[in-house]
C-alpha positions in Angstrom: 28.3 93.2 120.7 27.6 96.9 120.1 29.8 97.7 123.1 32.7 95.8 121.5 32.4 97.7 118.3 32.2 101.0 120.1 35.4 100.1 121.9 37.0 99.1 118.6 36.0 102.5 117.1 37.6 104.3 120.1 40.8 102.2 119.7 41.0 103.0 116.0 40.6 106.7 116.6 43.3 106.6 119.3 45.7 104.6 117.1 45.2 107.0 114.2 46.0 109.9 116.5 49.1 108.2 117.8 50.3 107.4 114.3 49.7 111.0 113.2 51.8 112.1 116.2 54.6 109.7 115.0 54.3 111.1 111.5 54.8 114.6 112.9 57.8 113.4 114.9 59.2 111.7 111.9 58.9 114.9 109.9 60.7 116.8 112.7 63.3 114.0 112.6 63.8 114.5 108.9 64.4 118.3 109.4 66.8 117.6 112.3 68.8 115.2 110.1 68.9 117.6 107.3 70.1 120.4 109.6 72.5 118.0 111.5 70.9 119.1 114.8 72.0 116.2 117.0 70.6 117.6 120.2 67.1 118.1 118.8 67.4 114.7 117.1 68.1 112.9 120.4 65.0 114.6 121.9 62.8 113.5 119.0 64.0 109.9 119.2 63.1 109.8 122.9 59.6 111.1 122.1 59.3 108.6 119.3 60.1 105.8 121.7 57.5 106.9 124.2 54.8 107.2 121.6 55.8 103.9 120.0 55.3 102.1 123.3 51.8 103.6 123.5 51.1 102.5 120.0 52.3 98.9 120.7 50.0 98.7 123.7 47.0 100.0 121.7 47.8 97.4 119.0 47.8 94.6 121.5 44.5 95.8 122.9 43.0 96.1 119.4 44.2 92.6 118.4 42.7 91.1 121.6 39.4 92.9 120.8 39.4 91.6 117.3 39.9 88.0 118.6 36.9 88.5 120.9 34.8 89.9 118.1 35.9 87.0 115.8 34.8 84.5 118.4 31.3 86.1 118.6 30.9 86.3 114.8 31.1 83.5 112.3 34.7 84.4 111.5 38.0 82.6 111.7 40.0 83.2 114.9 42.7 84.9 112.9 40.3 87.0 110.9 41.6 90.5 110.1 39.8 93.7 110.9 38.3 94.1 107.4 36.9 90.5 107.6 35.3 91.2 111.0 33.8 94.4 109.8 32.3 92.7 106.7 30.5 90.2 108.9 29.1 92.8 111.1 25.6 93.9 110.3 25.8 97.1 112.4 25.0 100.5 111.0 28.4 102.0 111.9 30.4 99.4 110.0 31.1 101.9 107.2 32.6 104.4 109.7 34.8 101.6 111.2 36.0 100.6 107.7 36.9 104.3 107.0 38.9 104.4 110.2 40.6 101.1 109.3 41.5 102.5 105.9 42.8 105.7 107.4 44.9 103.6 109.9 46.4 101.6 107.0 47.2 104.8 105.0 48.8 106.4 108.1 50.9 103.3 108.7 52.0 103.4 105.0 52.9 107.1 105.3 54.9 106.5 108.5 56.7 103.6 106.8 57.8 105.9 103.9 58.9 108.6 106.3 60.9 106.1 108.3 62.6 104.8 105.1 63.5 108.3 104.2 65.0 109.0 107.6 66.9 105.7 107.5 68.4 106.8 104.2 69.5 110.1 105.6 71.1 108.5 108.6 73.0 106.0 106.4 74.2 108.9 104.2 75.4 110.8 107.3 77.2 107.7 108.6 78.8 107.1 105.3 80.1 110.6 105.2 81.4 110.4 108.8 83.2 107.1 108.0 84.8 108.6 104.9 86.1 111.6 106.8 87.4 109.3 109.6 89.2 107.1 107.1 90.9 110.2 105.6 91.9 111.7 108.9 93.0 108.5 110.8 96.1 106.5 109.9 95.5 103.2 108.3 97.7 100.1 108.7 99.3 98.9 105.6 99.9 95.2 105.2 102.4 93.9 102.8 104.4 90.7 102.5 108.1 90.7 103.5 110.7 88.8 101.6 110.4 86.0 104.1 106.8 85.6 103.2 105.5 86.9 106.6 103.0 89.7 106.7 104.7 93.0 107.5 102.5 95.7 109.1 103.4 99.3 108.7 101.4 102.1 110.3 100.8 104.8 107.8 101.2 108.4 108.8 98.2 110.5 109.5 96.9 113.1 107.1 96.9 115.6 109.9 100.2 117.0 111.2 100.1 116.8 115.0 103.1 119.0 115.8 102.5 122.2 117.6 
């Protein structure tokens, strides 16, 4: 049992490190979005994908370990980490609870950062779409006297003559 809790501690520490790395990447992503640095942004996204895969693997391992611990303790099979830690009478339970709290806070911080980056991306996309709509000709649809729809291609805002 002690071995399982030691392994849980190691996983929580590693997960916190990975999430902190994702937070740092997210902050770099925010700066790249603000500076419109597409090349750097592409590199950051590739790094985030790699680190995200590591985090997903760690999470699977942690959940499997939690199930194993729940089976050995008088806890429900779907008991959460806090529930399992409360049932443990080991001396290092407080440290594990602190690690779990830190993990939860890091997840929350990452979520806020991701929402900010999503907003910046949406704003950039909206700006690009607005510029494209001004620069590209739009089809005008009107009804002809006969009642049929008449499509007329509008002229472009940009003069293409050389």
